[in-house]
C-alpha positions in Angstrom: -0.2 -0.1 0.0 1.6 3.6 -1.3 0.4 6.8 0.2 -2.2 7.4 -2.2 -4.0 4.4 -1.5 -3.5 5.5 2.4 -5.0 8.8 1.8 -8.2 7.4 -0.5 -8.6 4.9 2.3 -8.7 7.8 5.1 -11.5 9.6 3.7 -15.1 9.6 4.3 -16.6 8.1 1.4 -18.3 5.5 0.2 -16.2 2.5 -0.8 -17.4 2.6 -4.2 -16.4 6.2 -4.5 -12.6 5.2 -3.4 -12.7 2.6 -6.2 -13.4 5.3 -8.7 -10.3 7.4 -7.8 -7.4 7.1 -9.7 -4.7 5.6 -7.3 -1.7 6.7 -9.4 -0.9 9.9 -7.0 -2.3 12.2 -4.4 -2.1 15.0 -7.4 -4.5 12.9 -9.6 -6.6 12.1 -6.5 -7.4 16.1 -6.3 -7.7 16.7 -9.9 -10.6 14.2 -9.8 -12.5 15.7 -6.8 -12.2 18.9 -8.3 -15.5 19.2 -10.3 -14.7 22.3 -11.5 -11.6 20.5 -13.3 -9.1 23.9 -13.0 -6.0 24.1 -13.8 -2.7 25.6 -11.7 0.1 27.4 -13.0 2.0 25.5 -9.9 1.5 21.8 -9.2 1.7 22.1 -5.2 -1.8 23.7 -5.8 -3.7 21.2 -6.9 -4.8 19.8 -3.5 -6.6 23.3 -3.9 -9.7 22.2 -6.3 -10.3 19.3 -4.4 -11.0 21.8 -1.3 -14.7 22.1 -1.8 -15.8 18.4 -2.2 -13.0 17.2 0.8 -15.1 19.6 3.2 -18.5 18.5 2.3 -17.2 14.8 2.5 -16.0 15.6 5.9 -17.8 17.9 7.5 -21.4 17.9 5.3 -24.0 19.6 8.2 -21.5 22.3 9.3 -21.4 24.4 6.0 -23.5 27.2 6.2 -24.4 29.1 2.8 -21.7 31.4 1.9 -19.3 29.9 4.0 -17.3 28.6 1.3 -15.5 31.7 -0.9 -12.6 31.9 -3.6 -10.0 34.1 -3.2 -8.7 36.1 -5.7 -6.7 33.4 -7.7 -10.1 31.6 -8.0 -9.0 29.0 -4.9 -11.7 27.8 -2.9 -11.4 28.4 0.9 -13.3 28.5 4.1 -14.6 31.4 5.3 -13.5 31.1 8.9 -14.2 34.7 10.0 -16.8 37.5 9.4 -16.0 40.3 7.3 -13.8 43.1 8.9 -15.1 46.5 10.2 -11.5 47.9 11.0 -11.1 50.4 13.8 -7.9 52.5 14.6 -6.2 52.0 17.6 -2.7 53.3 18.5 -0.6 54.0 21.4 0.3 57.1 22.9 4.5 56.7 23.5 5.4 56.6 27.0 6.6 59.4 29.1 8.1 57.8 31.8 10.9 60.5 32.7 9.1 63.4 34.5 12.1 65.4 34.0 11.6 65.0 30.2 8.1 65.7 30.8 9.2 69.2 32.5 11.4 70.1 29.7 8.6 69.6 27.5 6.5 71.6 29.0 9.3 74.4 29.7 9.4 74.4 25.8 5.6 74.8 24.8 5.0 70.8 24.2 1.8 69.5 24.6 1.9 66.5 26.8 -1.4 66.2 27.5 -2.6 62.6 26.7 -5.4 61.5 24.8 -7.3 60.4 27.8 -8.8 63.7 30.1 -12.5 64.7 29.8 -14.5 61.5 29.2 -17.2 61.8 32.4 -20.0 64.3 32.1 -21.2 65.8 35.2 -23.9 63.4 35.7 -21.6 60.1 36.0 -19.0 61.6 37.7 -21.5 62.8 40.5 -22.9 58.8 40.1 -19.3 57.8 41.0 -18.4 60.3 43.6 -19.6 58.1 46.0 -18.2 55.0 46.1 -15.1 57.0 44.9 -15.4 59.0 48.2 -15.5 55.4 49.8 -12.5 54.2 48.5 -10.3 57.1 49.1 -11.5 56.8 52.7 -11.1 52.7 53.0 -7.5 52.8 51.5 -6.4 56.2 54.0 -7.6 54.0 56.7 -5.4 50.9 55.3 -2.5 52.8 55.2 -3.0 54.1 58.6 -3.3 50.7 59.5 -0.7 49.5 57.9 2.1 52.1 59.0 0.6 51.7 62.5 1.9 48.3 62.8 4.8 48.7 60.9 6.2 50.9 63.3 5.6 49.1 66.3 7.3 46.0 64.9 10.1 47.8 63.5 9.8 49.4 67.6 10.2 46.2 68.7 12.7 45.2 66.5 15.1 48.0 67.3 14.7 46.8 71.2 16.7 43.8 70.3 19.5 44.8 68.3 22.2 45.1 70.0 22.7 48.9 69.7 21.0 51.0 71.8 22.0 54.6 71.2 25.5 56.4 70.7 27.6 54.6 74.3 30.0 52.8 72.2 31.6 55.8 70.4 32.5 59.4 71.6 32.7 61.8 69.0 35.4 63.9 70.8 37.3 60.6 70.5 37.1 60.9 66.6 38.0 64.2 66.2 41.5 63.8 64.4 41.2 60.1 64.6 42.2 57.9 61.8 39.1 57.9 59.3 39.5 54.4 58.7 38.7 53.6 62.8 36.0 56.1 62.7 34.5 54.7 60.0 34.8 51.0 61.5 33.3 52.1 64.9 30.3 53.7 63.1 29.8 50.9 60.7 27.6 48.7 63.1 25.4 51.8 63.7 25.5 52.3 60.2 24.5 48.4 59.4 21.6 48.4 62.1 19.9 51.8 60.5 19.8 49.8 57.1 18.4 46.5 58.9 15.6 48.8 60.7 14.7 50.5 57.2 15.1 47.2 55.2 12.9 45.6 58.0 10.4 48.6 58.0 10.1 47.9 53.9 9.3 44.3 54.3 7.2 44.3 57.3 4.7 47.0 55.3 4.6 44.6 52.7 3.4 41.7 54.8 1.1 44.2 57.0 -0.4 45.4 53.7 -1.3 41.4 53.0 -2.6 40.8 56.8 -5.0 43.7 56.2 -6.4 42.7 52.9 -6.8 39.0 54.0 -8.3 40.5 57.0 -11.1 42.3 55.4 -11.5 39.6 52.9 -12.6 37.2 55.5 -14.8 39.8 57.1 -16.6 40.4 53.6 -16.8 36.8 53.3 -18.2 36.7 56.3 -20.5 39.4 56.5 -21.9 38.9 53.0 -22.3 41.3 49.9 -20.6 44.8 50.4 -23.5 47.5 49.5 -20.4 48.9 47.2 -19.6 45.4 45.5 -20.2 45.7 41.5 -22.8 42.4 42.4 -24.8 44.9 44.4 -25.9 47.2 40.8 -28.1 44.1 39.8 -30.6 41.4 40.8 -29.2 38.8 38.2 -32.0 38.3 35.9 -32.3 41.2 33.9 -32.8 40.1 29.8 -29.7 41.2 27.9 -30.0 44.2 25.4 -30.3 42.7 21.8 -28.0 46.0 20.6 -25.0 45.1 22.8 -23.1 41.8 21.7 -20.4 40.2 23.5 -17.2 38.3 21.7 -15.7 35.3 23.7 -11.9 35.6 22.6 -9.5 32.7 23.1 -5.9 33.5 22.2 -3.5 30.8 21.9 -0.3 29.5 21.1 0.8 26.2 20.5 -1.4 25.1 23.1 -2.8 21.5 23.7 -5.6 21.6 21.0 -8.0 18.7 23.0 -7.9 20.8 25.6 -8.5 23.6 24.7 -11.5 22.9 22.4 -12.8 20.8 25.3 -13.2 23.8 27.5 -14.6 26.1 24.6 -17.1 23.5 23.7 -18.1 23.3 27.4 -18.2 27.1 27.8 -20.5 27.5 25.0 -22.9 24.3 25.6 -23.2 26.6 28.9 -24.1 29.6 27.1 -26.4 27.8 25.2 -28.4 26.6 27.8 -29.1 29.9 29.1 -31.2 30.7 25.8 -28.5 33.9 25.2 -26.5 32.4 22.8 -27.7 34.6 20.3 -25.8 37.9 22.5 -22.5 35.9 21.6 -19.7 34.8 19.5 -17.0 32.9 19.9 -13.3 34.2 18.7 -10.6 31.6 18.8 -7.2 33.5 17.6 -4.6 31.6 17.2 -0.8 32.7 16.9 0.3 28.7 16.6 3.3 28.3 14.1 4.0 24.5 14.8 2.2 23.0 11.4 1.0 20.0 13.3 -0.8 21.9 15.9 -2.3 24.6 13.2 -3.6 21.7 11.2 -5.4 20.0 14.4 -6.4 23.4 15.6 -8.4 23.6 12.2 -10.0 20.1 12.3 -11.0 20.8 15.8 -12.9 23.6 14.9 -14.9 22.2 11.9 -15.6 19.4 14.4 -16.8 21.5 17.1 -18.9 23.8 15.0 -20.6 20.5 13.7 -21.2 18.9 17.0 -22.7 22.1 18.8 -24.3 23.9 15.7 -22.1 26.7 15.9 -22.1 28.0 12.3 -21.7 31.8 11.9 -21.1 32.0 16.2 -17.9 30.4 16.2 -14.6 31.6 14.3 -11.2 30.8 13.9 -8.4 33.1 12.4 -4.5 32.0 12.4 -2.7 35.0 12.2 0.3 34.8 10.0 2.1 38.1 11.6 2.4 37.5 15.2 3.9 40.5 16.6 3.1 41.4 20.8 2.4 38.1 21.8 -1.0 37.8 23.3 -1.9 41.6 23.7 -0.9 42.2 20.1 -3.2 38.6 19.0 -5.9 40.9 20.9 -5.1 44.6 19.5 -5.4 42.7 16.2 -9.0 41.3 17.0 -10.3 45.2 18.0 -8.7 46.7 14.9 -10.5 43.9 12.8 -13.8 43.2 14.1 -13.9 45.0 17.9 -16.1 47.4 16.6 -19.1 45.2 15.9 -19.3 44.0 19.8 -19.8 46.1 23.0 -18.0 44.0 25.1 -15.3 41.1 25.0 -14.6 38.3 27.4 -10.8 37.5 27.3 -9.9 33.6 27.7 -7.0 31.5 28.7 -6.5 28.3 26.8 -7.2 26.6 30.1 -10.2 28.7 31.1 -14.0 27.6 31.2 -16.9 29.5 31.9 -20.3 28.7 33.0 -23.3 30.5 30.9 -24.7 32.3 34.2 -21.1 34.1 35.0 -20.9 34.7 31.2 -24.5 36.6 31.5 -24.3 37.9 34.9 -20.7 39.7 34.1 -23.0 41.4 30.6 -25.6 42.1 33.5 -23.1 44.1 35.1 -21.5 46.1 32.5 -25.1 47.3 31.4 -25.7 48.2 34.9 -22.5 50.1 35.0 -22.2 52.2 32.2 -18.5 53.6 33.4 -17.2 50.3 34.2 -14.9 49.4 31.7 -13.6 46.4 33.2 -14.5 43.9 35.6 -12.5 40.8 36.5 -14.6 37.6 38.0 -12.5 35.1 40.4 -11.6 32.6 38.8 -11.0 29.3 40.9 -8.5 26.5 40.2 -10.0 23.2 39.3 -9.2 20.5 36.8 -6.1 19.6 38.1 -4.3 16.0 38.7 -1.0 16.2 39.3 0.2 15.8 43.5 1.9 19.3 43.2 -1.2 20.8 41.3 -3.4 19.8 43.6 -2.1 20.9 46.6 -1.6 24.2 44.5 -5.4 24.2 43.9 -6.2 23.5 47.4 -4.0 26.7 48.7 -5.6 28.7 46.1 -9.2 27.8 47.0 -8.4 28.6 50.3 -6.9 32.0 50.7 -7.8 33.3 47.4 -11.0 34.0 47.7 -10.4 35.8 50.7 -7.3 37.9 49.0 -9.5 38.9 46.0 -12.3 40.1 48.4 -10.3 41.9 50.3 -8.7 43.5 47.1 -12.3 44.1 46.3 -13.1 46.0 49.6 -9.8 48.3 49.5 -9.4 49.1 45.8 -13.8 49.2 44.4 -13.4 50.5 41.0 -9.7 50.8 41.1 -9.1 47.4 41.2 -7.2 44.9 39.5 -7.6 42.8 35.7 -6.0 39.6 35.8 -5.7 39.1 31.5 -8.2 36.0 31.5 -12.0 35.4 32.7 -13.3 39.1 32.6 -15.0 41.3 30.3 -14.0 44.6 28.7 -15.8 47.1 27.3 -14.6 47.2 23.6 -14.7 50.9 22.8 -12.8 52.1 25.3 -10.1 49.4 25.5 -10.1 49.9 21.6 -9.0 54.2 22.7 -7.2 53.7 25.6 -5.4 50.6 25.9 -3.3 50.0 23.3 0.2 49.2 24.5 3.5 51.3 22.5 6.7 49.7 23.5 9.0 50.8 26.3 11.7 52.8 25.1 15.2 52.0 25.6 17.3 49.0 25.1 17.8 45.7 27.4 15.7 43.2 29.2 13.6 46.2 30.6 12.5 47.4 27.0 10.2 46.6 24.3 7.1 45.2 24.1 5.3 44.8 27.7 5.1 41.3 28.8 2.5 41.4 32.3 0.1 44.0 29.8 -2.8 43.1 32.2 -2.1 45.4 34.8 -1.0 48.3 32.5 -4.3 47.6 30.6 -6.4 48.2 33.7 -4.3 51.6 34.8 -4.9 52.9 31.1 -8.5 52.3 31.4 -8.8 53.8 35.0 -6.5 56.5 33.7 -9.1 57.3 30.8 -12.2 57.5 33.5 -13.4 54.1 33.3 -14.2 51.8 36.1 -12.2 48.6 37.0 -13.6 46.1 38.9 -14.0 42.4 40.9 -16.6 40.7 40.8 -15.5 38.8 43.8 -18.8 36.9 44.7 -19.7 35.7 41.0 -19.7 32.4 40.7 -18.9 29.6 37.4 -15.7 31.5 36.8 -12.5 28.5 36.1 -8.9 28.3 35.4 -6.1 25.6 35.3 -2.5 25.9 37.3 0.6 24.4 36.1 1.1 20.6 36.2 4.7 20.8 37.9 7.3 22.8 39.6 8.8 23.3 36.1 6.1 25.0 34.1 5.1 26.9 37.6 8.6 28.4 37.6 8.7 28.9 33.8 5.4 31.3 34.3 6.8 32.5 37.2 9.7 33.6 35.6 8.1 35.5 33.4 5.5 37.3 35.5 8.7 38.3 37.1 10.1 39.9 34.2 6.6 41.6 33.4 6.3 43.2 36.5 9.8 44.3 36.8 9.3 45.8 33.3 5.7 47.6 34.8 7.6 49.4 37.4 8.9 51.7 34.8 5.4 53.0 34.4 5.3 54.0 38.1 6.0 58.0 37.1 3.8 57.6 34.1 1.7 60.8 33.9 -1.9 60.4 35.0 -1.6 56.9 36.4 -4.0 56.4 39.6 -2.2 55.9 42.7 -4.2 52.8 43.0 -2.7 51.0 40.0 0.8 52.7 40.9 0.8 50.9 44.1 -0.2 47.6 41.9 3.4 48.5 39.8 4.9 48.7 43.4 3.6 45.2 45.0 4.1 43.3 41.7 7.4 44.3 42.1 7.4 43.5 45.5 6.0 40.1 45.0 9.5 39.0 43.5 12.0 41.3 45.5 10.6 40.7 49.1 12.5 37.6 49.4 15.8 38.4 48.1 15.5 41.1 50.6 14.4 39.2 53.6 17.7 37.2 52.8 19.8 40.3 53.1 18.6 40.7 56.9 20.2 37.8 58.5 23.3 38.3 56.4 23.4 42.2 58.1 22.9 41.0 61.5 26.0 38.5 61.2 27.9 41.3 59.1 27.1 43.5 62.8 28.2 40.5 65.0 31.5 40.0 63.1 32.5 43.5 63.2 35.6 44.0 65.4 34.8 46.5 67.2 31.8 45.3 69.0 31.9 43.5 72.7 30.5 40.2 71.7 29.9 39.5 75.1 27.5 42.0 75.1 25.6 41.8 72.3 24.9 38.1 72.0 21.8 37.5 73.8 20.0 40.2 71.7 21.5 38.8 68.3 20.5 35.1 68.7 16.8 36.2 69.9 17.0 37.4 65.7 18.9 35.1 64.1 19.5 31.7 65.7 22.7 30.4 65.2 24.6 33.6 66.0 26.2 32.3 69.4 28.6 30.2 66.5 29.5 33.0 64.4 30.3 35.6 67.2 32.5 32.7 69.3 
């Protein structure tokens, strides 16, 4: 059996039709299937002639009218996407240097960004209440965090060895050798540095403590009256004029897993009776040929099995720029103007129809909301490592999510998936310019979600967390190696984002988000340096070890071995 006969045997046609096909070579098979008997300039184009016949044989019930079209050269093509209605989406260049902005202002250059003066007076008044409450809550958080940090730092100071300047006589230092004076001052300098470092790190820990505590109280008491979910009762009919696109950017993912999750989501949407308000876009950046073919086959099978003709679309991008954010931007430019909202899904995301309809209702009830982030729960894992992580996130995840909502309200986080976005302001304000300069922290932004949330809020739109809306799920890395790969990418992205800390117009809450993103990765090495600095104090040649040993061993166990 040669390749031609194997190819014919694999075709889903009757045995009599297979016997009628020529078995000399595959090109002859395609010519026999071509009902129009076209000739091609290149021999490699001969399979193009049999596209229509092969599609009708494999998926006879999944080809809607007008789904097969011809390109400029007369070749049959499967119409996988609707007609594009292009929109303009371009970024403002980043002005990360406040000195440069001040210099431009002195020279009379316009440095005003495009985001000013969107809200009307009535809209500002309607939002003023929760903004005032949010400001008060954040001042309370600041006071609690600083007070707790001051107390902890004071107690830290009492157990450090140097209490006052008793070991140094300033008069004796006059005319003394500079090196000797420096060695006398060094322990005090190290101790001061330790206290500053401890205060910064404890402030970070304290903020997490108060966030988790308020999240616990939120879940214990019930719904906050300022919660975004309190704006709707949950059974309002969806506005037919406001259509929603479910977009799933993928790149060389597990095809079976991607389409299984997408099928579960779509069938749940159909069960609500609101499927007519939604379309699905699979936005592929895959470049592995086998995966690309598998994606197209899985898409055709999905349409045939769930009846998704005209509502489930597939697009594979040829020019892959800016990774996931560029993939979403490309969708917005081509088809974004046809939709009021879009829900971004990851390759491992699953959302129930009730959750998706609930997000749409929240958008319609809150016309000033730009992004509403659901609270995805980890699920579906089967390895020991992933099950442990899944259990941990199920325990503390709801606490921190509810706590973040309590302190942030409409200036909250966006995690890049399982969230609904208002398309028009996203197109107008959330295009991302590359960071200027060279090196690892320049170029295309990696952690685009935090930056898009900051830009949306900068433009006057709210960014909310619907922490109490059920039905949103995601998966976790199955093993430690995959976890480290993801964490390395997040670390790089958060360090890049900190360059935007001083960008004009950013809300203070999102500046804090950039800062906490950096501290998520810098806190561990900074804690590593605290005991090392204590070792340096204990090992200083001008220290009375017998006097400081009880205090230092209370801070760092094992100090006695170093000091002896």
